[in-house]
Backbone bond lengths (Angstrom), bond angles and torsions (degrees), N, CA, C in turn:
res aa  C-N    CA-C-N  psi(-1)  N-CA   C-N-CA  omega(-1)  CA-C   N-CA-C  phi
1 M - - - 1.436 - - 1.518 110.08 -
2 T 1.275 115.88 134.94 1.458 119.82 178.69 1.520 109.30 -106.65
3 A 1.309 114.51 147.45 1.472 119.32 179.85 1.517 108.92 -77.99
4 L 1.295 115.05 139.90 1.457 120.52 177.28 1.525 109.36 -80.55
5 S 1.259 116.96 136.74 1.458 119.36 175.23 1.518 107.62 -101.98
6 L 1.277 114.45 129.07 1.464 119.72 -178.59 1.516 109.66 -88.18
7 P 1.327 117.49 141.43 1.455 120.16 -177.67 1.536 113.17 -78.28
8 F 1.284 119.14 0.78 1.467 120.41 -179.26 1.519 109.68 -137.52
9 E 1.291 115.69 159.86 1.456 120.48 175.40 1.523 108.35 -102.19
10 P 1.325 117.24 144.29 1.467 118.16 -179.98 1.528 110.72 -64.18
11 Q 1.327 114.66 143.18 1.456 119.48 -179.76 1.524 109.76 -80.74
12 T 1.304 114.42 149.45 1.458 118.40 175.40 1.521 108.83 -80.85
13 A 1.293 114.90 154.31 1.475 120.02 -179.65 1.523 109.83 -69.04
14 P 1.329 116.95 143.95 1.466 118.67 178.00 1.523 109.75 -66.79
15 P 1.324 117.75 156.36 1.462 119.31 179.70 1.525 110.39 -63.59
16 S 1.306 115.92 141.91 1.459 119.65 -177.85 1.532 110.09 -74.56
17 P 1.326 115.95 141.47 1.472 119.12 178.92 1.531 109.99 -70.70
18 P 1.337 117.46 162.59 1.461 118.48 178.38 1.528 109.99 -63.91
19 R 1.280 115.83 148.90 1.459 120.44 -177.85 1.527 108.79 -79.61
20 L 1.318 114.01 100.46 1.463 119.27 -175.51 1.523 111.91 -67.88
21 W 1.324 117.38 -31.50 1.457 118.34 -177.82 1.514 111.12 -63.18
22 R 1.329 117.91 -31.65 1.460 119.55 176.94 1.511 111.11 -68.24
23 M 1.355 116.36 -41.77 1.453 119.46 178.96 1.524 111.04 -64.61
24 V 1.335 117.02 -40.51 1.456 121.00 179.15 1.520 110.02 -64.93
25 R 1.324 116.76 -41.80 1.458 119.96 -179.63 1.517 111.14 -63.93
26 E 1.312 117.53 -43.15 1.464 120.59 178.79 1.523 111.07 -66.70
27 T 1.335 117.10 -39.90 1.464 120.36 176.88 1.515 110.29 -63.56
28 S 1.326 117.26 -42.16 1.460 120.52 179.42 1.524 110.83 -62.46
29 R 1.320 116.99 -41.34 1.464 119.85 178.29 1.521 111.11 -62.96
30 A 1.322 116.43 -42.73 1.462 120.08 -179.38 1.524 110.83 -66.09
31 T 1.337 117.33 -41.95 1.465 120.78 178.33 1.516 110.55 -64.54
32 Y 1.322 116.78 -41.92 1.463 121.41 179.59 1.532 110.16 -61.69
33 A 1.334 117.48 -43.45 1.465 120.79 179.78 1.520 110.68 -66.48
34 L 1.322 117.29 -39.54 1.461 120.97 178.36 1.521 110.79 -65.50
35 M 1.327 116.83 -44.05 1.454 121.38 179.68 1.527 110.35 -63.34
36 K 1.302 116.16 -41.72 1.453 121.41 -179.51 1.524 111.39 -62.91
37 A 1.312 117.05 -36.31 1.460 120.63 -178.35 1.527 112.47 -77.48
38 R 1.320 118.48 -29.11 1.459 120.96 -174.39 1.523 114.62 -90.44
39 L 1.314 118.72 -22.24 1.453 120.34 -176.96 1.528 111.30 -75.84
40 P 1.335 117.58 144.14 1.466 119.67 171.99 1.531 110.40 -63.67
41 M 1.314 117.45 161.76 1.471 121.62 -172.84 1.523 113.18 -58.53
42 Q 1.333 118.19 -41.89 1.464 119.35 -178.62 1.527 111.25 -65.36
43 E 1.327 116.43 -43.76 1.453 119.70 178.84 1.530 110.98 -70.06
44 R 1.308 116.81 -34.55 1.465 120.62 178.76 1.527 110.98 -64.26
45 A 1.328 116.94 -38.61 1.463 120.14 178.62 1.524 110.68 -62.52
46 V 1.335 116.94 -41.59 1.467 120.82 179.65 1.527 110.32 -70.83
47 Y 1.325 117.53 -42.09 1.467 121.66 -179.50 1.525 110.88 -62.04
48 L 1.319 117.20 -47.51 1.462 120.28 179.86 1.522 111.19 -68.52
49 G 1.333 116.82 -32.55 1.461 120.26 174.84 1.519 111.63 -65.46
50 L 1.327 116.70 -37.99 1.463 121.24 177.15 1.530 110.79 -63.00
51 A 1.327 116.01 -43.59 1.462 120.25 177.64 1.527 111.13 -65.16
52 A 1.327 117.01 -40.90 1.468 120.62 -179.98 1.525 111.38 -66.87
53 F 1.334 116.77 -38.70 1.463 120.08 178.41 1.526 110.07 -61.26
54 F 1.349 116.40 -47.42 1.462 119.11 -179.79 1.522 110.73 -64.62
55 Y 1.316 117.35 -38.56 1.461 120.53 -179.90 1.529 110.92 -62.57
56 R 1.312 116.65 -39.20 1.460 119.60 -177.70 1.525 112.84 -79.29
57 H 1.349 117.83 -43.47 1.463 120.64 -172.06 1.524 114.46 -103.61
58 Q 1.337 118.52 -12.08 1.465 123.81 -179.32 1.530 112.38 58.56
59 V 1.312 116.17 32.12 1.459 122.88 173.83 1.522 106.69 -148.45
60 W 1.335 117.23 145.17 1.457 120.13 -179.77 1.523 109.48 -79.79
61 P 1.335 118.15 141.44 1.463 120.99 -173.74 1.528 113.58 -92.05
62 T 1.315 114.73 162.39 1.460 120.98 164.90 1.532 106.45 -84.42
63 S 1.317 117.17 172.31 1.465 119.43 -177.98 1.530 111.64 -64.86
64 S 1.329 117.69 -37.40 1.467 120.04 179.22 1.525 112.01 -68.56
65 E 1.320 117.02 -39.80 1.463 120.22 177.08 1.525 110.70 -64.54
66 L 1.327 115.94 -40.82 1.461 119.90 178.26 1.523 110.77 -64.48
67 F 1.324 117.58 -40.70 1.461 120.61 178.61 1.525 110.85 -61.78
68 E 1.324 117.74 -46.55 1.471 120.18 179.36 1.531 111.30 -62.95
69 F 1.314 117.05 -37.44 1.462 121.25 178.03 1.526 110.33 -64.37
70 L 1.340 117.10 -44.14 1.468 120.51 -179.53 1.525 111.63 -68.57
71 V 1.329 118.05 -34.75 1.464 120.47 176.54 1.524 110.18 -66.18
72 A 1.337 116.76 -38.86 1.467 119.80 177.13 1.523 110.54 -63.93
73 L 1.321 117.25 -40.20 1.469 120.26 176.81 1.527 110.94 -65.70
74 R 1.321 116.30 -40.55 1.470 120.22 178.90 1.525 110.65 -62.51
75 D 1.334 116.73 -41.12 1.464 119.88 179.07 1.522 111.82 -68.53
76 R 1.338 116.92 -32.29 1.455 120.85 179.43 1.529 111.87 -75.95
77 H 1.334 116.52 -33.14 1.466 122.17 -178.66 1.533 109.51 -127.06
78 P 1.324 118.32 73.34 1.472 120.01 -173.67 1.528 114.18 -66.48
79 Q 1.316 119.28 -21.76 1.461 121.41 -178.44 1.530 113.50 -89.82
80 H 1.312 117.86 -5.17 1.468 120.33 -177.55 1.528 109.21 -70.48
81 P 1.343 118.02 128.48 1.471 119.98 -175.34 1.523 113.97 -67.09
82 R 1.333 118.14 -26.10 1.457 119.36 -177.58 1.523 112.15 -68.44
83 Y 1.317 117.77 -35.39 1.457 120.96 -172.90 1.523 113.12 -82.46
84 R 1.314 118.70 -7.07 1.463 118.66 176.31 1.523 111.64 -70.14
85 Y 1.346 117.14 -15.92 1.461 121.18 177.92 1.526 112.30 -81.91
86 I 1.322 117.66 -11.17 1.458 121.36 -179.67 1.527 107.69 -95.17
87 V 1.326 115.17 101.33 1.463 120.65 -176.27 1.523 110.28 -109.03
88 D 1.319 117.02 -51.73 1.455 122.23 179.11 1.523 108.92 -144.77
89 I 1.336 116.44 -173.59 1.461 120.08 -177.09 1.529 111.24 -62.66
90 N 1.322 117.68 -25.26 1.461 121.21 178.12 1.521 112.26 -73.28
91 S 1.305 117.52 -7.35 1.464 121.06 172.09 1.523 110.98 -81.98
92 V 1.327 117.11 -16.28 1.460 121.37 -174.53 1.528 112.04 -110.69
93 R 1.324 116.57 -54.80 1.465 120.82 -171.21 1.530 113.66 -59.94
94 P 1.345 120.56 -48.53 1.475 118.72 178.88 1.531 112.92 -66.08
95 R 1.329 117.38 -31.27 1.467 120.15 178.49 1.520 110.68 -64.85
96 L 1.325 116.40 -40.89 1.462 119.78 177.79 1.529 110.60 -62.88
97 S 1.323 116.10 -42.59 1.469 119.35 178.91 1.518 111.67 -64.75
98 M 1.339 117.39 -41.51 1.458 120.30 179.90 1.524 111.89 -65.84
99 M 1.327 116.36 -36.65 1.459 119.38 -178.88 1.527 112.76 -76.25
100 S 1.342 117.69 -8.68 1.460 119.39 -179.57 1.526 112.71 -105.89
101 T 1.320 118.24 1.71 1.464 121.05 -177.87 1.521 110.13 -134.17
102 H 1.311 115.72 -166.57 1.467 124.09 175.10 1.526 112.61 62.10
103 G 1.328 117.52 36.09 1.454 121.05 173.11 1.509 115.98 78.59
104 R 1.317 118.90 -7.32 1.470 120.11 177.60 1.517 108.25 -127.24
105 V 1.276 115.46 101.58 1.459 120.78 -177.13 1.521 108.33 -89.94
106 V 1.319 115.32 107.97 1.458 121.53 178.66 1.522 109.73 -103.46
107 V 1.324 116.83 -35.54 1.461 122.37 174.89 1.521 108.04 -127.36
108 L 1.319 115.80 157.48 1.460 122.02 179.49 1.514 110.04 -118.18
109 R 1.332 115.13 143.12 1.461 120.00 173.90 1.513 106.84 -90.96
110 G 1.309 116.28 123.58 1.458 121.41 -177.51 1.510 112.16 -98.07
111 E 1.314 115.18 -158.33 1.456 121.76 -179.82 1.528 109.86 -69.44
112 S 1.309 116.55 165.52 1.467 119.41 178.38 1.529 108.62 -96.31
113 R 1.322 114.01 149.87 1.463 120.94 177.92 1.519 107.87 -150.55
114 P 1.329 118.05 163.08 1.470 119.65 177.78 1.522 111.00 -64.22
115 C 1.311 115.56 133.66 1.459 122.02 -177.17 1.525 110.03 -82.30
116 T 1.322 117.05 143.43 1.460 120.99 -179.56 1.522 113.16 -105.71
117 S 1.328 117.95 5.27 1.463 119.28 -179.22 1.526 110.23 -76.18
118 R 1.310 115.77 161.06 1.463 120.26 178.76 1.520 111.66 -67.73
119 R 1.320 116.90 -28.16 1.459 121.65 -178.18 1.524 112.48 -71.72
120 S 1.317 116.97 -37.26 1.469 121.01 -170.68 1.512 112.34 -130.94
121 T 1.292 119.08 40.37 1.461 121.78 -176.07 1.529 110.37 -60.32
122 G 1.321 115.11 126.68 1.456 120.71 176.16 1.517 114.83 88.84
123 R 1.307 119.09 -22.34 1.465 120.92 178.08 1.521 109.36 -72.42
124 C 1.311 116.68 143.44 1.457 120.71 176.58 1.522 109.05 -87.48
125 L 1.316 116.21 118.18 1.458 122.39 179.30 1.521 109.32 -124.00
126 H 1.326 115.29 159.52 1.461 119.88 178.88 1.529 110.60 -75.66
127 V 1.308 114.52 146.70 1.458 122.32 176.34 1.524 107.64 -90.55
128 W 1.325 116.75 139.67 1.461 122.18 177.93 1.508 108.20 -110.34
129 R 1.348 115.87 138.84 1.451 119.13 -177.50 1.521 110.62 -147.13
130 I 1.312 115.26 159.67 1.464 122.37 176.32 1.523 107.02 -86.88
131 P 1.339 118.95 133.79 1.468 120.19 -178.30 1.530 111.88 -60.42
132 Q 1.312 114.54 142.53 1.454 121.53 177.30 1.526 108.93 -107.65
133 V 1.302 117.46 170.86 1.458 122.24 178.71 1.523 108.78 -60.94
134 G 1.327 116.81 128.82 1.450 121.38 178.08 1.510 114.43 93.76
135 D 1.322 119.50 -3.90 1.458 121.16 177.46 1.515 110.72 -69.34
136 R 1.319 116.41 144.63 1.451 121.34 174.13 1.520 108.12 -82.41
137 L 1.302 117.74 118.99 1.461 120.84 -176.30 1.517 112.12 -94.89
138 Q 1.314 120.42 -25.97 1.452 122.10 179.99 1.515 109.22 -78.23
139 G 1.313 116.34 125.68 1.462 120.79 178.06 1.507 112.78 66.93
140 A 1.329 116.93 29.81 1.466 120.55 -176.49 1.512 111.37 -73.16
141 N 1.322 118.25 -25.86 1.462 120.30 -177.13 1.494 111.97 -95.29
């Protein structure tokens, strides 16, 4: 048996592009740390609660669902200084509205869906979410 000689040489692979997901992840971490440092304590408690809710349930909450989630965290960790700012629904709902207006969009109001909290079962409420890369921030509400 004779070896076949090929009339061409195999091409080398093109150089790999930079890994954008790493850059996005690092940018997101830096933005999150900056946002966490600049927000007042009451708004920071709601903002971090919003992130924790999404991390646990993989769905963005309505204001009532977020309030019940934060009350459960407060009951589980009564000595935590962040949760002392969560007293009633008025500790959550106005903070979400303030963080979505006045020229600094920190959270976005999304579409409405039926709420699953005990307070507002069946009512259609807006979903609140943290902006992601590529979201339109102007006129989002």
